[in-house]
N, C-alpha and C positions, 0 to 999 in steps of 0.2 A: 747684384752687382753694382759698382760705383758708377757715379755719375761726375760730371763735372758743372758746377750750379756759377752760372756766370751774370752780374745783378751794376745795371749801368746806374751812375747816383744820382743824378737831379732827375726827377721826371718822373723817378723809377726807384729806388730804393727808398727811396728819401722824398717827405710831404713835401707839401709846397714853401710851409716853414720847417723845411729842412731839417727836418727831426724822420727818425727809424723809430718808427710805432713799437709799442711794446710784443703785438705780434709779428711781427715781423721780423724782431730779435729770436723769438719762441718755437719760429718753424726754422728757416736757419740754424739752429742751434741743436734744432730734431736732425736735419738734414746731417750734419755734422756727425752725430752720435751713428750715425748712420757711416758713419765713415764713405763720406763723400765726398767730395771738396766743392772748398769755395771759390770762388774767387772774388772780385771787384774793377771793373774793367767801366774808362772814361777818361776822357780828355783833360783831366788835374792833372797834377804834377802828383810827384808825390804823397811831397808834402803836405797836399790837398786832400789824399785820401788815409792818413794813417788815422787821424781823427775818428773814419769810422772805424777801420780796421781795431783799431781800437779799440769800442765801442763794443765791436760785433767777439771782442776776444778772438784774433785773429793768430795771436801772438802766444794763444794756449789750445786753442784747437785745431791751427792749421787757418793757413788760407794764403789765397794771390794778389798783388796790386799787378793791375794790367794798366801802366802809368802812360800820358801823352800818348793817347789813342790804342795803346801796348807796343810803343817803340822803347821802351822798361816795363819791365818784369819781373817785383817783388816777390821773394819768399820772404810771411811773412814769420814766419819760425824760427829763421836764421837769418835774416836779413843780407839774405844775398840776393843778387841779381843776377836773374837765371838767365836772362835775357838780352840784352838789347842792342840796339840797333842808331848811330849817330844818324847826326841831320848833316848832310854834305856841306863845306865850308865853303865853296866856288859855287852858290846861287845866292845866299847872305842877300852879297851887291844890289843885285839883279832884282830879286823883290822888293829892297825895300827901294831900286828908287823907281820903282813903279809904284811904290806906299807914297813917297816923298809927290808923282807926279799926279796923284787921283788922292792926295789926304786921305789916305788910308791910315788905318795905328797901326802896329806893327809893334812886337814884343819876341823876346824870348826869356830863357829861365839858363841861372847859374845859381845853385847852393838853395840857396834860400832866397836868392832875389829874385824879382819877375826886375830883368833889363826890355827898356824900354827905348826905341830905335827916334821916335817925336811925339807931338801931345799927349800926354793923356786927357781920354775922354770915359764919354760913365761906362764905355763898355769893359774896358782898364781894368779902373775903378772898380767895375764888380769881381775880373779873374781874382783882384788884388785879394778882395775881402774870398773870394771862396775861397783858396789855395791859404790864405795868414802864412805870404809874404812878404819879405819888404817890397819897396817897390822902388827905382834909382829910373834916372834918366838918364841918359848918355850923345855926346856929342857923334864917336864917330861911331857908328854902331855897329858898321861891319868890320872895324876894327877890333872895337871894345872885345867880342866872339872871336872872334878868326881863331881858329887851333881851340877854341872851349873843347868838350863835348856835350852840346847839347842835340837833344833828343826833336827840340819843333820850332816853327813858328805859328804866333800867332794872331794873326790880320784881326780888325775891330769899323764895324761901320754900321750904319743904317741900316735895316735886312734888307729894305728894294736895293741900294747901294752891294751890301753885300752880296748878292747873287749875282748881279753883273761880275764881280770885284771875280768872282768861284770861276764863272765861264769861262775869264778872258785869262787868267793863270790858268785854269785848263788847258785852253788850247795851246797856247804859250810853252808851260811848262810838264804838259803828258809825260811826254818820251822818257823826265829825268824826279820831277817826285809825286807822292801823289796829291788831288784839294778837294781838302771836301770842308762844309760847314758842318758845326758840331751845333752851335745853335744859329739862329736867323742873322745874326748877327760877328759869329765869331768863324772866320774861317781859321780852317787848319791848315797848314801844311807842313808836309812830315816829307820823309824820305819815300820813294817809289815804292810802292805794297805795302808800306805799315800803314798795316788798321787793328781793327778791333780783330778781323777774320784769321788775319795772318800772326797776331800771336794767339790766339789759341790756338793755332794750327802748331804752335810751335807748344806751349803747355801741355797739347796732352799727348805730346813724341816722348816729351818730361814725366808724365804721369805711368804712359804705358795705357794710354786712353786711348778708341776709337774714335769720332767726330758724334757717328751718331750717338755718344756719351754722353752731350752736351746738351744742358739746358741750357739757354740763355735769357734771359727778360729787356725788352730795352723801350724806348722812347724815341730819341733824336733821330735828327740825319745821319751821324756819324754809329748808328749803335747798327744800318743798314746791313754791314757787310753779316757780321756778326749773328744777325736773326735771319740771315741767308742762309749762312753757313753753318749752323747747331741744325743740330739731330733732331729736337724743337725750340723751333723759333716763338718768343711768347712777347707782347706787344700791351701795351699799357691803350687803357683805353684813352687817355690821354695823346699817346704816340699822331707823332706824324701821320698824315696816311698814307705816303712811300714807308711805311712803318709796318703797317697796319696790314699794308698790300700781298706783302714777301713774310707775314710771320705764321705758320702751324697756327696760335692759337688766340688771341683777341680778352682781356684779361677787366678787369674794374679795374680804378683811376690806383695813382699813386695817390690822390687824401681818401681812397675808399679799400683801404690794405688789398688792392689788388695783387700785389705775390704772396700771402698766403693764401689767398679763395685759389690764384692759380693753381699750384703746387699742392691744398688740403681737396678744393671741387672737381678739379678742369685731371690736374692729373690725376690724381689719385696717392699722394706719395707719403 
């Protein structure tokens, strides 16, 4: 019976050196040969996922990209956007004003460009490197993005401050936006009810699968919903404790061939 195997990127599919091991590639290729579906799910942009998709030959074997935490889902064989949710532009100014008042970094994404509304910090520089995109600072952030088809905002702050920012924004915008951290220093500001689980629910309907057919691997805060949603949720040994608590299985770390170990030894596939 076909299954959908879904992999987070950083801290899950890749090692600490941001590499996919040969053993992991072989295991994923074996799953594809058995006519299973493969997908990468990440807070990264489509651009930031394409290099990994190419390395895994998704354009040949088939595969899906769940970019922006699932706000944009792309079929790698056809390059078709099979599902997309856009950020409601009415709230860009409100989020920007909060960032100005509280000295929080804020960016969004247009085509091949990361757009920053404030100063550049080390976390924004990291996001640029992860996604291989140009970085541009603009004076009027809200006007610049108004009526543009953007999928999310990303806020940045040191970990302790980011935790406070996350809670404050959740309290203020919980009825209209979904807000959660993907890393200790990244706060994802998303369209309401958009996360990795909701995008998986859409994708399985397209593929004709059921929820129990999903096997999801993750380690970070933004993996919580898909680990809970999946028929089998697998947390890496290096995962956040909250992720481990909701997982069906805890495998080895991303530096210890955790994916191949889980698929071969724990799931016996």
